[in-house]
N, C-alpha and C positions, 0 to 999 in steps of 0.2 A: 219193247213197246211197238216197234215197227212190225214185228211178227204178228202181234195181236191185231193190229189194223189190217194186215194182209189177210188174216183169217176172216175178219168181219167182211171185208170186200169179197172174198171167195164165196162165203155163204150167201151174200146178197146177190152176187152174179149168178150163182147156181139157181136161186129162187127165181130171179128175173128170166133167165133163159128157160127154166122149166115152164114158166107161165107162157112164154112166147111159143115154145114148142107145142104146148097144149092148145094154144090158140090156133096154130097152123093145122094141127090134126083135126081140131073141131071144124074148121072151115072146109077141110077136105070131106068131112062127113056131112056137110050141108047145114051146119048150125048157122044161126043168124049173125050178121055183122056186129050187132050190139054186144053180143057175148065176146067177140074177138076184140072189139074196142075196149071193153072193160078189162080184159086180161092184159092188154098193152098198158092201160093206165095203171093197173096194179103193179105191173113190172117196173114202170117208171117210178112209182111211189116207193117201191122197195129200194131202188137204186138211190133215190133222194134221201131216204132215211139212213141208208148205209153211209152216204157221203156226209150227212150231218153228224152221224154218230161218231165216225172216225175223226172228224174235226173237233169234236167236243172233249176229247181227252188226249193226254200225252204224258211225257216224262221229262223232267229236268235232270240231266246227267250230273254225276258227282263233280264238284269243282265249278259248277255253273249256277247262275240264278236266271229266272225267267221274268223279263219285264213285260207286263201285260199291256197290249195296245188296243185301242178301239178306233177303227178307221185310221190306223197308222199313228195315232197320238197316244203318248203315255198316259195311263190312267192313274198312276201312282202306286199300283199294286205290283209287288215283286214276289214271285213264286220261289220257294226253296227247293232243294233237291228232292226228287221223288215224283210220284204219280200226281197228276192234277186233272181236274175236269174244268171245262170252260164253256160258259153259256152267255150269250148265244154264239154258236160257232160261226166262223168266217167274218163275223162282225168284230169279234175279239180275236186277237192273235197273240202269240208269245214270241218274244225276241230273246234268244239265249245270249248271255254275256258271261264270260269267264271271270271267276274270282280267284283263280290259281295264281301262283307266283310266276310271272313271265319275265323274260330277259330280252333286253334290247342292247345291241352293241352299235356304237357310233364313233367314227373318227372326228376329231376336232383339231383345229389349228388356231394357235393364239401366240401372242407376244409376251415374253417374260418382262419382269421389272427392268432388267438391263437390256431390253429390246432384242432378245434372242428369239428367233422363230422356233416354236415348239409344236410338234405334231403329237397329239395324244390319242390313244385308243381307250375308250371308256366302255365299261360293261355295267348296265343298270338292271337290277332286279326290282320289280315293282308288282303291285297288285291293285285291283280296283276295290275301293271300299264298298261293301254290300249296301250300306245305308245311302250311298250316293249314286247308285246305279241309274235311278230314274233321271237324276239331274245330268249325269254323264251322257245318257242316251239322248236326252232332249237337246243338250248343248253341242255334243260332239259326235253322236252316233257311235260308230266303230272306228272313227278316224282320229282317236285321241293320240295315237303315236305320232302321226305326221303333223297334227295341229298343235300339240302341246309338248310332248316328250322331246322330240327332236330339237325344237327351238330352246327349250329349257336347258338341255345338255350343252348346247353351244354357248349360251349365255353364261351358264355356271362355270364352264371351263375357262372362258375368256376372262371373266371378272376375277376368278381366283388366281389364274396364272399370272395376271398382271401384278399381283401382290408379292410375288416371290421372284428372286433371281433364278437364272438357269441352274446355277449350282445348288441353290436351296431346293429346287424342284426334285433333285436327286437325293440330297441328304435329308430332306424333311418330307419324304414321300407320304408317310402316314398322315402328317398334318395337312398336306395338300389334299389328300383323298377325303379326309374328314370335312375340310372346308367346302369342297365341291358337293359332297353329300348333303351338307347342311343347307346350302343354297338350293339344291334340287328339291329337298324335302319341303322347304318353305314355298317354292313356286308351284309344285305339283299338288300339294295338299289343298290348295284352293279349288282344284278341279276334281277332288275326290280320289286322287291317285296317291297311294302310300308307297314311299321308297323303302324297300326291304334291305337292300345292300347296294353299294356302289364300289366298283373296283377300277383301278387304273391298270390296264393290262400292258401298256407300252408308252414309253417316252422316246421321241426321236428328235435329235438336234441336227444342226448343220454340220457338214464335214469339218469345217474350220474350227467350230466349237469343240467337236470331239477331239481333234488334234491338240487343241489348247489344254483340254482336260488331261489328256495323256501326258503332255509335257509337264504340267503342274504336278501330277502324281509322281512322275519320275523324279522331279526336282525334290519333292518332299521325301521320297525314299532315300535319295542321296544325302540330303541334309540329316535325316535320321541316322543313316549309317555313319556319317562323319561325327555326329554327336556321340554315338555309341563308341566309336574309336577313341574320341577324346576322353570319354569317361574311363575307358580301359587304360589309356596311357596315364591318366591321373592316378588311377588305382595302383598301377605298377610302380609309379614314382613314389607314392605314399608308402607302399610296401617296402621299397628300398630304404626310404628314410627311416621307417620304423625298425628295419633290420639293422641299419647302422647305429641307431640309438641304442638298440639292445646290446650290440657288440661293444659300444663305448661304455655302456653301463656295466657290462661284465668285466671289462678291463679295469674300470675304476674300482669296482669291488675287489678285484684281485690285487690291485695296487695297494688298497687300504689294508689288506690282510697280510702283506709281505712285511715281516719283521726280521731283525738280525738273527735271531735264533732260527727262524725258518730258512734263511739263506744258508746258515752254517749247517743245518740238517741236510739240505739239498746237496751241499758240497761233500759231506761225509758219505751220503748215499752214492754219489757219483764215484768217489774213491773206492768204496767197497765193491761196486760193480767192476771197476777197473782191476782190482786185486783178483776178483773171481775169474776174470778173463785172462790174467797174465800167466805165462807159462814158465816163469822163473828165469828167463834169460833177458839180458840187457840188449838193446839194439846194437848190432854190429856196424851199422852205417847210419850216420847222422848227416843229413844234407845241410848245406849252409843256410842258416836262417831257420832251419826246422826246429821244432820243439823237442826238448829232451825230457822223456818221462821221468818224473820224480815222485817219490812217495814221502809223505810227511810222517816218517817213522817215529821221530822224536815226539811229535805232537800226539801220535797214537799211543806211544809208550807213556807219555806224561798223563794221558787220560786214563790209561790203565793203572 
């Protein structure tokens, strides 16, 4: 659109300068001053027409709206994206206002429920409601960030942080974020500003609090390790108890199954193994108190 206006101005200037040159040439040839004055007037009118023409049209870029003003006051008319014509020019003007999603980052300092000083970094994504642009321009012009958004962020962070302890600000971060976003949405919607998203990019605490948190985490880890060790010891002890019970049960079952016939059978098996290993010679040396090997031959013959 700027290029089109430049072309119009170039054509107008060429016509005006052409008339002026023609006037100068005519005066050198001795023509009357009336003709020269008429040429100058025509050149001036051409420039005036060009100025009025270039001021009577324009373009609203994508992502913007145009608030129409008359003598600097909003008329209530809002132009959409694209080409527009405006009459009368210079009396009516267009103020461009962005309706894109914009971002504003702000630091905030507040006290938690347990009186810990918390430094927060907040990132706010917001946009202007197209239907509220006239009201925004009339009440805030383009100063809505300094006059509305900054104070709203500070108040939302302070009021929300005071509801949580310092530890909860860490463990319940999504809940804290949603609470701050809810407060901001309520405050900014009254001014025609819509909250798109809000993020907490950082939480900073005092050095003493950070050390206390580290000590608490260390203590919790040690307690968890001790609990795991206790569970392991209990499990090992239970395993030993179960093993002893199983062995006792096995011995009991074996004892119940021992009968005189079984004992006699085991004795015969032992004697048979001894016979298989004997080389037919009696021991030549018997130590005092030592056992003398005997075979129950008569018992064996009797059984035969």
